[in-house]
mmCIF file of the N, C-alpha and C atoms, coordinates in Angstrom:
data_MODEL
# 
_entry.id   MODEL 
# 
loop_
_atom_site.group_PDB 
_atom_site.id 
_atom_site.type_symbol 
_atom_site.label_atom_id 
_atom_site.label_alt_id 
_atom_site.label_comp_id 
_atom_site.label_asym_id 
_atom_site.label_entity_id 
_atom_site.label_seq_id 
_atom_site.pdbx_PDB_ins_code 
_atom_site.Cartn_x 
_atom_site.Cartn_y 
_atom_site.Cartn_z 
_atom_site.occupancy 
_atom_site.B_iso_or_equiv 
_atom_site.pdbx_formal_charge 
_atom_site.auth_seq_id 
_atom_site.auth_comp_id 
_atom_site.auth_asym_id 
_atom_site.auth_atom_id 
_atom_site.pdbx_PDB_model_num 
ATOM 1   N N  . MET A 1 1  ? -45.829 -57.348 108.502 1.00 0.00 ? 1  MET A N  1 
ATOM 2   C CA . MET A 1 1  ? -45.630 -55.863 108.803 1.00 0.00 ? 1  MET A CA 1 
ATOM 3   C C  . MET A 1 1  ? -44.905 -55.736 109.858 1.00 0.00 ? 1  MET A C  1 
ATOM 4   N N  . ILE A 1 2  ? -44.994 -56.246 110.908 1.00 0.00 ? 2  ILE A N  1 
ATOM 5   C CA . ILE A 1 2  ? -44.128 -55.979 112.017 1.00 0.00 ? 2  ILE A CA 1 
ATOM 6   C C  . ILE A 1 2  ? -42.420 -56.466 111.746 1.00 0.00 ? 2  ILE A C  1 
ATOM 7   N N  . ARG A 1 3  ? -42.279 -57.651 110.679 1.00 0.00 ? 3  ARG A N  1 
ATOM 8   C CA . ARG A 1 3  ? -41.094 -57.831 110.626 1.00 0.00 ? 3  ARG A CA 1 
ATOM 9   C C  . ARG A 1 3  ? -40.543 -56.945 109.645 1.00 0.00 ? 3  ARG A C  1 
ATOM 10  N N  . ARG A 1 4  ? -41.181 -56.219 108.863 1.00 0.00 ? 4  ARG A N  1 
ATOM 11  C CA . ARG A 1 4  ? -40.332 -55.482 107.536 1.00 0.00 ? 4  ARG A CA 1 
ATOM 12  C C  . ARG A 1 4  ? -40.105 -54.083 108.930 1.00 0.00 ? 4  ARG A C  1 
ATOM 13  N N  . ALA A 1 5  ? -40.877 -53.608 109.315 1.00 0.00 ? 5  ALA A N  1 
ATOM 14  C CA . ALA A 1 5  ? -40.591 -52.468 110.452 1.00 0.00 ? 5  ALA A CA 1 
ATOM 15  C C  . ALA A 1 5  ? -39.284 -52.920 110.839 1.00 0.00 ? 5  ALA A C  1 
ATOM 16  N N  . LEU A 1 6  ? -39.063 -54.089 112.043 1.00 0.00 ? 6  LEU A N  1 
ATOM 17  C CA . LEU A 1 6  ? -38.104 -54.556 112.854 1.00 0.00 ? 6  LEU A CA 1 
ATOM 18  C C  . LEU A 1 6  ? -36.645 -54.313 111.632 1.00 0.00 ? 6  LEU A C  1 
ATOM 19  N N  . VAL A 1 7  ? -37.066 -55.046 110.637 1.00 0.00 ? 7  VAL A N  1 
ATOM 20  C CA . VAL A 1 7  ? -35.595 -55.487 109.832 1.00 0.00 ? 7  VAL A CA 1 
ATOM 21  C C  . VAL A 1 7  ? -35.514 -53.692 109.307 1.00 0.00 ? 7  VAL A C  1 
ATOM 22  N N  . ALA A 1 8  ? -36.020 -52.890 108.850 1.00 0.00 ? 8  ALA A N  1 
ATOM 23  C CA . ALA A 1 8  ? -35.587 -51.806 108.609 1.00 0.00 ? 8  ALA A CA 1 
ATOM 24  C C  . ALA A 1 8  ? -35.182 -50.735 109.841 1.00 0.00 ? 8  ALA A C  1 
ATOM 25  N N  . ALA A 1 9  ? -35.723 -50.987 110.946 1.00 0.00 ? 9  ALA A N  1 
ATOM 26  C CA . ALA A 1 9  ? -35.361 -50.661 112.049 1.00 0.00 ? 9  ALA A CA 1 
ATOM 27  C C  . ALA A 1 9  ? -33.770 -50.825 112.418 1.00 0.00 ? 9  ALA A C  1 
ATOM 28  N N  . ALA A 1 10 ? -33.504 -52.615 112.145 1.00 0.00 ? 10 ALA A N  1 
ATOM 29  C CA . ALA A 1 10 ? -32.155 -53.097 112.282 1.00 0.00 ? 10 ALA A CA 1 
ATOM 30  C C  . ALA A 1 10 ? -31.371 -51.746 111.438 1.00 0.00 ? 10 ALA A C  1 
ATOM 31  N N  . VAL A 1 11 ? -31.489 -52.125 110.060 1.00 0.00 ? 11 VAL A N  1 
ATOM 32  C CA . VAL A 1 11 ? -30.755 -51.402 109.193 1.00 0.00 ? 11 VAL A CA 1 
ATOM 33  C C  . VAL A 1 11 ? -30.527 -50.242 109.316 1.00 0.00 ? 11 VAL A C  1 
ATOM 34  N N  . ALA A 1 12 ? -30.980 -49.370 109.942 1.00 0.00 ? 12 ALA A N  1 
ATOM 35  C CA . ALA A 1 12 ? -30.855 -47.972 110.080 1.00 0.00 ? 12 ALA A CA 1 
ATOM 36  C C  . ALA A 1 12 ? -30.040 -47.861 111.563 1.00 0.00 ? 12 ALA A C  1 
ATOM 37  N N  . ALA A 1 13 ? -30.464 -48.860 112.235 1.00 0.00 ? 13 ALA A N  1 
ATOM 38  C CA . ALA A 1 13 ? -29.473 -48.819 113.538 1.00 0.00 ? 13 ALA A CA 1 
ATOM 39  C C  . ALA A 1 13 ? -27.712 -49.184 113.084 1.00 0.00 ? 13 ALA A C  1 
ATOM 40  N N  . ALA A 1 14 ? -27.882 -49.820 111.831 1.00 0.00 ? 14 ALA A N  1 
ATOM 41  C CA . ALA A 1 14 ? -26.476 -50.172 111.330 1.00 0.00 ? 14 ALA A CA 1 
ATOM 42  C C  . ALA A 1 14 ? -25.810 -49.096 110.640 1.00 0.00 ? 14 ALA A C  1 
ATOM 43  N N  . ALA A 1 15 ? -26.578 -48.421 110.134 1.00 0.00 ? 15 ALA A N  1 
ATOM 44  C CA . ALA A 1 15 ? -26.281 -47.259 109.199 1.00 0.00 ? 15 ALA A CA 1 
ATOM 45  C C  . ALA A 1 15 ? -25.483 -46.359 110.006 1.00 0.00 ? 15 ALA A C  1 
ATOM 46  N N  . LEU A 1 16 ? -26.502 -45.846 111.135 1.00 0.00 ? 16 LEU A N  1 
ATOM 47  C CA . LEU A 1 16 ? -25.711 -45.353 112.238 1.00 0.00 ? 16 LEU A CA 1 
ATOM 48  C C  . LEU A 1 16 ? -24.312 -45.457 112.907 1.00 0.00 ? 16 LEU A C  1 
ATOM 49  N N  . VAL A 1 17 ? -24.341 -46.518 113.205 1.00 0.00 ? 17 VAL A N  1 
ATOM 50  C CA . VAL A 1 17 ? -22.987 -47.237 113.762 1.00 0.00 ? 17 VAL A CA 1 
ATOM 51  C C  . VAL A 1 17 ? -21.923 -46.800 112.370 1.00 0.00 ? 17 VAL A C  1 
ATOM 52  N N  . ALA A 1 18 ? -22.135 -47.416 111.649 1.00 0.00 ? 18 ALA A N  1 
ATOM 53  C CA . ALA A 1 18 ? -20.747 -47.546 110.483 1.00 0.00 ? 18 ALA A CA 1 
ATOM 54  C C  . ALA A 1 18 ? -20.435 -46.300 110.126 1.00 0.00 ? 18 ALA A C  1 
ATOM 55  N N  . LEU A 1 19 ? -21.212 -44.594 110.256 1.00 0.00 ? 19 LEU A N  1 
ATOM 56  C CA . LEU A 1 19 ? -20.780 -43.943 109.703 1.00 0.00 ? 19 LEU A CA 1 
ATOM 57  C C  . LEU A 1 19 ? -19.598 -43.170 110.406 1.00 0.00 ? 19 LEU A C  1 
ATOM 58  N N  . PRO A 1 20 ? -19.102 -42.589 109.255 1.00 0.00 ? 20 PRO A N  1 
ATOM 59  C CA . PRO A 1 20 ? -17.135 -42.260 110.006 1.00 0.00 ? 20 PRO A CA 1 
ATOM 60  C C  . PRO A 1 20 ? -17.315 -41.010 111.173 1.00 0.00 ? 20 PRO A C  1 
ATOM 61  N N  . THR A 1 21 ? -16.394 -40.901 111.607 1.00 0.00 ? 21 THR A N  1 
ATOM 62  C CA . THR A 1 21 ? -16.459 -39.404 112.641 1.00 0.00 ? 21 THR A CA 1 
ATOM 63  C C  . THR A 1 21 ? -15.201 -38.601 112.213 1.00 0.00 ? 21 THR A C  1 
ATOM 64  N N  . ALA A 1 22 ? -15.561 -37.718 112.529 1.00 0.00 ? 22 ALA A N  1 
ATOM 65  C CA . ALA A 1 22 ? -13.964 -36.456 112.388 1.00 0.00 ? 22 ALA A CA 1 
ATOM 66  C C  . ALA A 1 22 ? -13.471 -36.910 113.428 1.00 0.00 ? 22 ALA A C  1 
ATOM 67  N N  . PRO A 1 23 ? -11.614 -36.398 113.230 1.00 0.00 ? 23 PRO A N  1 
ATOM 68  C CA . PRO A 1 23 ? -11.025 -36.385 114.390 1.00 0.00 ? 23 PRO A CA 1 
ATOM 69  C C  . PRO A 1 23 ? -11.576 -35.445 115.299 1.00 0.00 ? 23 PRO A C  1 
ATOM 70  N N  . ALA A 1 24 ? -11.185 -35.466 116.496 1.00 0.00 ? 24 ALA A N  1 
ATOM 71  C CA . ALA A 1 24 ? -11.401 -34.492 117.688 1.00 0.00 ? 24 ALA A CA 1 
ATOM 72  C C  . ALA A 1 24 ? -10.700 -33.377 117.086 1.00 0.00 ? 24 ALA A C  1 
ATOM 73  N N  . GLN A 1 25 ? -11.108 -32.382 117.647 1.00 0.00 ? 25 GLN A N  1 
ATOM 74  C CA . GLN A 1 25 ? -10.577 -30.362 117.219 1.00 0.00 ? 25 GLN A CA 1 
ATOM 75  C C  . GLN A 1 25 ? -10.474 -30.431 118.914 1.00 0.00 ? 25 GLN A C  1 
ATOM 76  N N  . ALA A 1 26 ? -9.021  -29.627 118.432 1.00 0.00 ? 26 ALA A N  1 
ATOM 77  C CA . ALA A 1 26 ? -8.132  -28.973 119.985 1.00 0.00 ? 26 ALA A CA 1 
ATOM 78  C C  . ALA A 1 26 ? -9.115  -27.734 120.416 1.00 0.00 ? 26 ALA A C  1 
ATOM 79  N N  . GLN A 1 27 ? -9.219  -27.421 121.352 1.00 0.00 ? 27 GLN A N  1 
ATOM 80  C CA . GLN A 1 27 ? -10.301 -25.967 121.669 1.00 0.00 ? 27 GLN A CA 1 
ATOM 81  C C  . GLN A 1 27 ? -9.289  -25.050 121.073 1.00 0.00 ? 27 GLN A C  1 
ATOM 82  N N  . ALA A 1 28 ? -10.190 -23.903 120.565 1.00 0.00 ? 28 ALA A N  1 
ATOM 83  C CA . ALA A 1 28 ? -9.619  -22.739 120.559 1.00 0.00 ? 28 ALA A CA 1 
ATOM 84  C C  . ALA A 1 28 ? -8.950  -21.716 121.791 1.00 0.00 ? 28 ALA A C  1 
ATOM 85  N N  . CYS A 1 29 ? -7.705  -21.040 121.226 1.00 0.00 ? 29 CYS A N  1 
ATOM 86  C CA . CYS A 1 29 ? -6.778  -20.441 122.265 1.00 0.00 ? 29 CYS A CA 1 
ATOM 87  C C  . CYS A 1 29 ? -7.846  -19.416 122.805 1.00 0.00 ? 29 CYS A C  1 
ATOM 88  N N  . PRO A 1 30 ? -8.120  -19.115 124.076 1.00 0.00 ? 30 PRO A N  1 
ATOM 89  C CA . PRO A 1 30 ? -8.803  -17.950 124.631 1.00 0.00 ? 30 PRO A CA 1 
ATOM 90  C C  . PRO A 1 30 ? -8.084  -16.957 124.235 1.00 0.00 ? 30 PRO A C  1 
ATOM 91  N N  . ILE A 1 31 ? -8.530  -15.678 124.464 1.00 0.00 ? 31 ILE A N  1 
ATOM 92  C CA . ILE A 1 31 ? -8.178  -13.671 123.749 1.00 0.00 ? 31 ILE A CA 1 
ATOM 93  C C  . ILE A 1 31 ? -6.933  -14.182 125.671 1.00 0.00 ? 31 ILE A C  1 
ATOM 94  N N  . ASN A 1 32 ? -5.775  -13.285 125.390 1.00 0.00 ? 32 ASN A N  1 
ATOM 95  C CA . ASN A 1 32 ? -4.937  -13.319 126.264 1.00 0.00 ? 32 ASN A CA 1 
ATOM 96  C C  . ASN A 1 32 ? -4.107  -14.401 126.759 1.00 0.00 ? 32 ASN A C  1 
ATOM 97  N N  . TYR A 1 33 ? -4.120  -15.151 126.411 1.00 0.00 ? 33 TYR A N  1 
ATOM 98  C CA . TYR A 1 33 ? -3.461  -16.906 126.710 1.00 0.00 ? 33 TYR A CA 1 
ATOM 99  C C  . TYR A 1 33 ? -2.509  -17.177 125.596 1.00 0.00 ? 33 TYR A C  1 
ATOM 100 N N  . HIS A 1 34 ? -1.343  -17.734 126.115 1.00 0.00 ? 34 HIS A N  1 
ATOM 101 C CA . HIS A 1 34 ? -0.408  -18.413 125.147 1.00 0.00 ? 34 HIS A CA 1 
ATOM 102 C C  . HIS A 1 34 ? -0.848  -19.902 125.234 1.00 0.00 ? 34 HIS A C  1 
ATOM 103 N N  . CYS A 1 35 ? -0.924  -20.704 124.062 1.00 0.00 ? 35 CYS A N  1 
ATOM 104 C CA . CYS A 1 35 ? -1.503  -21.930 124.144 1.00 0.00 ? 35 CYS A CA 1 
ATOM 105 C C  . CYS A 1 35 ? -0.838  -22.588 123.246 1.00 0.00 ? 35 CYS A C  1 
ATOM 106 N N  . ILE A 1 36 ? 0.008   -23.693 123.754 1.00 0.00 ? 36 ILE A N  1 
ATOM 107 C CA . ILE A 1 36 ? 0.472   -24.659 123.177 1.00 0.00 ? 36 ILE A CA 1 
ATOM 108 C C  . ILE A 1 36 ? -0.143  -26.586 123.152 1.00 0.00 ? 36 ILE A C  1 
ATOM 109 N N  . THR A 1 37 ? -0.472  -26.829 121.702 1.00 0.00 ? 37 THR A N  1 
ATOM 110 C CA . THR A 1 37 ? -1.063  -28.049 121.479 1.00 0.00 ? 37 THR A CA 1 
ATOM 111 C C  . THR A 1 37 ? 0.055   -29.019 120.919 1.00 0.00 ? 37 THR A C  1 
ATOM 112 N N  . THR A 1 38 ? 0.371   -29.525 121.590 1.00 0.00 ? 38 THR A N  1 
ATOM 113 C CA . THR A 1 38 ? 1.009   -30.828 120.907 1.00 0.00 ? 38 THR A CA 1 
ATOM 114 C C  . THR A 1 38 ? 0.366   -32.020 120.592 1.00 0.00 ? 38 THR A C  1 
ATOM 115 N N  . TYR A 1 39 ? 0.650   -32.462 119.629 1.00 0.00 ? 39 TYR A N  1 
ATOM 116 C CA . TYR A 1 39 ? -0.121  -33.844 118.911 1.00 0.00 ? 39 TYR A CA 1 
ATOM 117 C C  . TYR A 1 39 ? 0.973   -34.868 119.109 1.00 0.00 ? 39 TYR A C  1 
ATOM 118 N N  . TYR A 1 40 ? 0.318   -36.082 119.344 1.00 0.00 ? 40 TYR A N  1 
ATOM 119 C CA . TYR A 1 40 ? 1.215   -37.421 119.498 1.00 0.00 ? 40 TYR A CA 1 
ATOM 120 C C  . TYR A 1 40 ? 0.682   -38.539 118.481 1.00 0.00 ? 40 TYR A C  1 
ATOM 121 N N  . SER A 1 41 ? 1.439   -39.800 118.352 1.00 0.00 ? 41 SER A N  1 
ATOM 122 C CA . SER A 1 41 ? 1.027   -40.475 117.627 1.00 0.00 ? 41 SER A CA 1 
ATOM 123 C C  . SER A 1 41 ? 0.291   -41.563 118.072 1.00 0.00 ? 41 SER A C  1 
ATOM 124 N N  . ASP A 1 42 ? 0.041   -41.764 119.140 1.00 0.00 ? 42 ASP A N  1 
ATOM 125 C CA . ASP A 1 42 ? -0.796  -42.628 119.901 1.00 0.00 ? 42 ASP A CA 1 
ATOM 126 C C  . ASP A 1 42 ? -1.228  -42.266 121.476 1.00 0.00 ? 42 ASP A C  1 
ATOM 127 N N  . SER A 1 43 ? -2.298  -43.014 121.731 1.00 0.00 ? 43 SER A N  1 
ATOM 128 C CA . SER A 1 43 ? -3.067  -43.016 122.995 1.00 0.00 ? 43 SER A CA 1 
ATOM 129 C C  . SER A 1 43 ? -1.721  -42.890 124.602 1.00 0.00 ? 43 SER A C  1 
ATOM 130 N N  . ALA A 1 44 ? -0.382  -43.217 124.165 1.00 0.00 ? 44 ALA A N  1 
ATOM 131 C CA . ALA A 1 44 ? 0.417   -43.604 125.319 1.00 0.00 ? 44 ALA A CA 1 
ATOM 132 C C  . ALA A 1 44 ? 1.764   -42.205 125.186 1.00 0.00 ? 44 ALA A C  1 
ATOM 133 N N  . HIS A 1 45 ? 1.234   -41.287 124.147 1.00 0.00 ? 45 HIS A N  1 
ATOM 134 C CA . HIS A 1 45 ? 1.864   -40.247 123.965 1.00 0.00 ? 45 HIS A CA 1 
ATOM 135 C C  . HIS A 1 45 ? 3.491   -40.115 124.046 1.00 0.00 ? 45 HIS A C  1 
ATOM 136 N N  . THR A 1 46 ? 3.795   -41.024 123.466 1.00 0.00 ? 46 THR A N  1 
ATOM 137 C CA . THR A 1 46 ? 5.018   -41.334 123.109 1.00 0.00 ? 46 THR A CA 1 
ATOM 138 C C  . THR A 1 46 ? 5.990   -40.761 121.903 1.00 0.00 ? 46 THR A C  1 
ATOM 139 N N  . THR A 1 47 ? 5.201   -40.537 120.952 1.00 0.00 ? 47 THR A N  1 
ATOM 140 C CA . THR A 1 47 ? 6.019   -39.866 119.921 1.00 0.00 ? 47 THR A CA 1 
ATOM 141 C C  . THR A 1 47 ? 5.022   -38.540 119.657 1.00 0.00 ? 47 THR A C  1 
ATOM 142 N N  . GLU A 1 48 ? 6.019   -37.375 119.430 1.00 0.00 ? 48 GLU A N  1 
ATOM 143 C CA . GLU A 1 48 ? 5.379   -36.572 118.941 1.00 0.00 ? 48 GLU A CA 1 
ATOM 144 C C  . GLU A 1 48 ? 5.451   -36.165 117.521 1.00 0.00 ? 48 GLU A C  1 
ATOM 145 N N  . ILE A 1 49 ? 4.311   -36.081 117.219 1.00 0.00 ? 49 ILE A N  1 
ATOM 146 C CA . ILE A 1 49 ? 3.899   -35.862 115.657 1.00 0.00 ? 49 ILE A CA 1 
ATOM 147 C C  . ILE A 1 49 ? 4.086   -33.987 115.343 1.00 0.00 ? 49 ILE A C  1 
ATOM 148 N N  . GLY A 1 50 ? 3.255   -33.414 115.805 1.00 0.00 ? 50 GLY A N  1 
ATOM 149 C CA . GLY A 1 50 ? 3.321   -31.883 115.596 1.00 0.00 ? 50 GLY A CA 1 
ATOM 150 C C  . GLY A 1 50 ? 2.765   -31.217 116.723 1.00 0.00 ? 50 GLY A C  1 
ATOM 151 N N  . LEU A 1 51 ? 2.928   -29.915 116.453 1.00 0.00 ? 51 LEU A N  1 
ATOM 152 C CA . LEU A 1 51 ? 2.675   -28.987 117.366 1.00 0.00 ? 51 LEU A CA 1 
ATOM 153 C C  . LEU A 1 51 ? 2.233   -27.392 116.747 1.00 0.00 ? 51 LEU A C  1 
ATOM 154 N N  . ARG A 1 52 ? 0.982   -26.903 117.852 1.00 0.00 ? 52 ARG A N  1 
ATOM 155 C CA . ARG A 1 52 ? 0.585   -25.729 117.445 1.00 0.00 ? 52 ARG A CA 1 
ATOM 156 C C  . ARG A 1 52 ? 0.853   -24.826 118.272 1.00 0.00 ? 52 ARG A C  1 
ATOM 157 N N  . ASP A 1 53 ? 2.096   -23.923 118.421 1.00 0.00 ? 53 ASP A N  1 
ATOM 158 C CA . ASP A 1 53 ? 1.957   -22.936 119.523 1.00 0.00 ? 53 ASP A CA 1 
ATOM 159 C C  . ASP A 1 53 ? 1.554   -21.282 118.970 1.00 0.00 ? 53 ASP A C  1 
ATOM 160 N N  . GLU A 1 54 ? 0.633   -20.830 119.676 1.00 0.00 ? 54 GLU A N  1 
ATOM 161 C CA . GLU A 1 54 ? -0.478  -19.494 119.381 1.00 0.00 ? 54 GLU A CA 1 
ATOM 162 C C  . GLU A 1 54 ? 0.450   -18.420 120.618 1.00 0.00 ? 54 GLU A C  1 
ATOM 163 N N  . ALA A 1 55 ? 0.827   -17.603 120.419 1.00 0.00 ? 55 ALA A N  1 
ATOM 164 C CA . ALA A 1 55 ? 1.744   -17.059 121.215 1.00 0.00 ? 55 ALA A CA 1 
ATOM 165 C C  . ALA A 1 55 ? 1.018   -15.454 121.834 1.00 0.00 ? 55 ALA A C  1 
ATOM 166 N N  . CYS A 1 56 ? 1.116   -14.672 122.810 1.00 0.00 ? 56 CYS A N  1 
ATOM 167 C CA . CYS A 1 56 ? 0.644   -13.848 123.047 1.00 0.00 ? 56 CYS A CA 1 
ATOM 168 C C  . CYS A 1 56 ? -0.057  -12.806 121.732 1.00 0.00 ? 56 CYS A C  1 
ATOM 169 N N  . ASP A 1 57 ? 1.385   -12.920 121.039 1.00 0.00 ? 57 ASP A N  1 
ATOM 170 C CA . ASP A 1 57 ? 1.156   -11.660 120.272 1.00 0.00 ? 57 ASP A CA 1 
ATOM 171 C C  . ASP A 1 57 ? 0.442   -11.782 119.304 1.00 0.00 ? 57 ASP A C  1 
ATOM 172 N N  . GLY A 1 58 ? 0.016   -13.026 119.141 1.00 0.00 ? 58 GLY A N  1 
ATOM 173 C CA . GLY A 1 58 ? -0.802  -13.742 117.807 1.00 0.00 ? 58 GLY A CA 1 
ATOM 174 C C  . GLY A 1 58 ? -0.135  -13.805 117.068 1.00 0.00 ? 58 GLY A C  1 
ATOM 175 N N  . THR A 1 59 ? 1.503   -14.656 117.218 1.00 0.00 ? 59 THR A N  1 
ATOM 176 C CA . THR A 1 59 ? 2.075   -15.122 116.324 1.00 0.00 ? 59 THR A CA 1 
ATOM 177 C C  . THR A 1 59 ? 1.738   -16.770 116.615 1.00 0.00 ? 59 THR A C  1 
ATOM 178 N N  . LEU A 1 60 ? 1.548   -17.085 115.477 1.00 0.00 ? 60 LEU A N  1 
ATOM 179 C CA . LEU A 1 60 ? 1.491   -18.899 115.248 1.00 0.00 ? 60 LEU A CA 1 
ATOM 180 C C  . LEU A 1 60 ? 2.665   -19.604 114.557 1.00 0.00 ? 60 LEU A C  1 
ATOM 181 N N  . TYR A 1 61 ? 2.870   -20.550 115.344 1.00 0.00 ? 61 TYR A N  1 
ATOM 182 C CA . TYR A 1 61 ? 3.975   -21.391 114.619 1.00 0.00 ? 61 TYR A CA 1 
ATOM 183 C C  . TYR A 1 61 ? 3.183   -22.855 114.800 1.00 0.00 ? 61 TYR A C  1 
ATOM 184 N N  . VAL A 1 62 ? 3.347   -23.804 113.814 1.00 0.00 ? 62 VAL A N  1 
ATOM 185 C CA . VAL A 1 62 ? 2.680   -24.905 113.546 1.00 0.00 ? 62 VAL A CA 1 
ATOM 186 C C  . VAL A 1 62 ? 4.027   -25.816 112.621 1.00 0.00 ? 62 VAL A C  1 
ATOM 187 N N  . TRP A 1 63 ? 4.119   -27.293 113.304 1.00 0.00 ? 63 TRP A N  1 
ATOM 188 C CA . TRP A 1 63 ? 4.683   -27.933 112.364 1.00 0.00 ? 63 TRP A CA 1 
ATOM 189 C C  . TRP A 1 63 ? 4.094   -29.156 112.499 1.00 0.00 ? 63 TRP A C  1 
ATOM 190 N N  . GLY A 1 64 ? 4.262   -30.361 111.726 1.00 0.00 ? 64 GLY A N  1 
ATOM 191 C CA . GLY A 1 64 ? 3.801   -31.852 111.575 1.00 0.00 ? 64 GLY A CA 1 
ATOM 192 C C  . GLY A 1 64 ? 2.467   -31.814 111.636 1.00 0.00 ? 64 GLY A C  1 
ATOM 193 N N  . THR A 1 65 ? 1.995   -32.740 112.049 1.00 0.00 ? 65 THR A N  1 
ATOM 194 C CA . THR A 1 65 ? 0.642   -33.046 111.891 1.00 0.00 ? 65 THR A CA 1 
ATOM 195 C C  . THR A 1 65 ? -0.289  -33.252 113.029 1.00 0.00 ? 65 THR A C  1 
ATOM 196 N N  . ARG A 1 66 ? -1.754  -33.265 112.782 1.00 0.00 ? 66 ARG A N  1 
ATOM 197 C CA . ARG A 1 66 ? -2.535  -33.657 113.997 1.00 0.00 ? 66 ARG A CA 1 
ATOM 198 C C  . ARG A 1 66 ? -3.138  -35.162 114.071 1.00 0.00 ? 66 ARG A C  1 
ATOM 199 N N  . SER A 1 67 ? -3.202  -34.744 115.313 1.00 0.00 ? 67 SER A N  1 
ATOM 200 C CA . SER A 1 67 ? -4.223  -36.495 115.393 1.00 0.00 ? 67 SER A CA 1 
ATOM 201 C C  . SER A 1 67 ? -4.957  -36.054 116.950 1.00 0.00 ? 67 SER A C  1 
ATOM 202 N N  . ILE A 1 68 ? -5.555  -37.003 117.150 1.00 0.00 ? 68 ILE A N  1 
ATOM 203 C CA . ILE A 1 68 ? -6.611  -36.879 118.162 1.00 0.00 ? 68 ILE A CA 1 
ATOM 204 C C  . ILE A 1 68 ? -5.793  -37.119 119.317 1.00 0.00 ? 68 ILE A C  1 
ATOM 205 N N  . TYR A 1 69 ? -4.855  -37.474 119.523 1.00 0.00 ? 69 TYR A N  1 
ATOM 206 C CA . TYR A 1 69 ? -4.061  -37.679 120.638 1.00 0.00 ? 69 TYR A CA 1 
ATOM 207 C C  . TYR A 1 69 ? -3.253  -36.113 120.939 1.00 0.00 ? 69 TYR A C  1 
ATOM 208 N N  . VAL A 1 70 ? -3.783  -35.724 122.149 1.00 0.00 ? 70 VAL A N  1 
ATOM 209 C CA . VAL A 1 70 ? -3.329  -33.876 122.057 1.00 0.00 ? 70 VAL A CA 1 
ATOM 210 C C  . VAL A 1 70 ? -2.658  -33.819 123.668 1.00 0.00 ? 70 VAL A C  1 
ATOM 211 N N  . ASP A 1 71 ? -2.088  -32.594 124.185 1.00 0.00 ? 71 ASP A N  1 
ATOM 212 C CA . ASP A 1 71 ? -1.620  -32.360 125.261 1.00 0.00 ? 71 ASP A CA 1 
ATOM 213 C C  . ASP A 1 71 ? -1.826  -30.783 125.279 1.00 0.00 ? 71 ASP A C  1 
ATOM 214 N N  . LEU A 1 72 ? -2.821  -29.906 125.771 1.00 0.00 ? 72 LEU A N  1 
ATOM 215 C CA . LEU A 1 72 ? -3.143  -28.453 125.650 1.00 0.00 ? 72 LEU A CA 1 
ATOM 216 C C  . LEU A 1 72 ? -2.416  -27.755 126.977 1.00 0.00 ? 72 LEU A C  1 
ATOM 217 N N  . TYR A 1 73 ? -1.326  -27.083 126.401 1.00 0.00 ? 73 TYR A N  1 
ATOM 218 C CA . TYR A 1 73 ? -1.029  -25.892 127.692 1.00 0.00 ? 73 TYR A CA 1 
ATOM 219 C C  . TYR A 1 73 ? -1.369  -24.500 127.674 1.00 0.00 ? 73 TYR A C  1 
ATOM 220 N N  . TRP A 1 74 ? -2.155  -24.276 128.416 1.00 0.00 ? 74 TRP A N  1 
ATOM 221 C CA . TRP A 1 74 ? -2.853  -22.838 128.438 1.00 0.00 ? 74 TRP A CA 1 
ATOM 222 C C  . TRP A 1 74 ? -1.833  -21.875 129.561 1.00 0.00 ? 74 TRP A C  1 
ATOM 223 N N  . SER A 1 75 ? -1.581  -20.317 129.366 1.00 0.00 ? 75 SER A N  1 
ATOM 224 C CA . SER A 1 75 ? -0.948  -19.651 130.175 1.00 0.00 ? 75 SER A CA 1 
ATOM 225 C C  . SER A 1 75 ? -1.363  -18.210 130.039 1.00 0.00 ? 75 SER A C  1 
ATOM 226 N N  . PRO A 1 76 ? -1.962  -17.884 130.970 1.00 0.00 ? 76 PRO A N  1 
ATOM 227 C CA . PRO A 1 76 ? -2.308  -16.146 130.985 1.00 0.00 ? 76 PRO A CA 1 
ATOM 228 C C  . PRO A 1 76 ? -1.211  -15.248 130.387 1.00 0.00 ? 76 PRO A C  1 
ATOM 229 N N  . CYS A 1 77 ? -1.251  -14.530 129.398 1.00 0.00 ? 77 CYS A N  1 
ATOM 230 C CA . CYS A 1 77 ? -0.398  -13.251 128.780 1.00 0.00 ? 77 CYS A CA 1 
ATOM 231 C C  . CYS A 1 77 ? 0.197   -12.513 130.039 1.00 0.00 ? 77 CYS A C  1 
# 
């Protein structure tokens, strides 16, 4: 009985570890800020692969692809 419970607990723990996770999301741009999010291909930030530029007037410029490797720049309007 105890052996069966231990096996069930081990299987449950392995299932939790194997669950896929979503990539991290960039933070939302605060009101009255100009925000630029730059996306890179790796943790060394050597190759830029995308950009999201949110201007003070609400204009949004986006190109490329997103990744988990980002630089955030926020500037008050």
